[in-house]
C-alpha positions in Angstrom: 83.2 35.4 -24.9 84.9 34.2 -21.8 83.9 31.2 -19.9 82.2 33.1 -17.1 80.1 35.1 -19.5 79.0 31.9 -21.3 78.1 30.4 -17.9 76.0 33.5 -17.0 74.2 33.4 -20.3 73.4 29.7 -19.9 72.1 30.4 -16.3 69.8 33.1 -17.6 68.5 30.8 -20.3 68.0 28.2 -17.7 66.0 30.6 -15.5 63.9 31.6 -18.5 63.2 27.9 -19.4 62.4 27.0 -15.9 59.9 29.9 -15.6 58.3 28.9 -19.0 58.0 25.3 -17.8 56.4 26.4 -14.6 53.9 28.6 -16.4 53.1 25.8 -18.8 52.6 23.4 -16.0 50.2 25.8 -14.3 48.3 26.2 -17.5 48.2 22.5 -17.9 46.7 22.1 -14.4 44.1 24.8 -15.2 43.2 23.2 -18.4 42.7 19.8 -16.7 40.6 21.4 -14.0 38.4 23.1 -16.7 38.1 19.8 -18.6 37.0 18.0 -15.5 34.4 20.7 -14.7 33.1 20.6 -18.3 32.8 16.8 -18.2 30.7 17.2 -15.0 28.5 19.8 -16.8 28.2 17.6 -19.8 27.2 14.6 -17.6 24.6 16.7 -15.9 23.3 18.0 -19.2 23.1 14.5 -20.7 21.2 13.3 -17.6 18.7 16.1 -17.8 18.3 15.5 -21.5 17.7 11.8 -20.9 15.1 12.6 -18.2 13.4 15.1 -20.5 13.2 12.5 -23.2 11.7 10.0 -20.9 9.1 12.3 -19.3 7.0 12.7 -22.5 6.7 8.9 -22.7 5.5 8.7 -19.1 3.3 11.7 -19.5 1.7 10.2 -22.6 0.9 6.9 -20.9 -0.5 8.8 -17.9 -2.6 10.9 -20.1 -4.0 7.9 -21.9 -4.8 6.3 -18.5 -6.5 9.4 -17.3 -8.6 9.7 -20.5 -9.5 6.0 -20.4 -10.5 6.1 -16.7 -12.4 9.4 -17.3 -14.4 7.9 -20.2 -15.0 4.7 -18.3 -16.1 6.5 -15.1 -18.1 9.1 -16.8 -21.7 7.9 -17.3 -23.1 11.4 -17.6 -24.3 10.6 -21.1 -27.2 8.6 -19.7 -28.2 11.5 -17.4 -29.9 14.6 -18.8 -28.1 17.9 -18.7 -29.0 20.0 -15.6 -28.7 23.7 -15.1 -27.6 24.7 -11.6 
């Protein structure tokens, strides 16, 4: 192989390697963007889960307050039952 042929072969290999590196860099950027998006989704999901876990506690205490106030306010036991 003469020197010029070797140079051409090396240049072709260089082009192939540069193209491969460019494609890998693009994939790397896409992967990073996907990871960032998924992190945001996960954060939102965790926030919703936390709120959902807190709501039953608040709802239970509200229900207990409502039941307590209803039983305290309701003095219908002393009154006779009336038909409309």
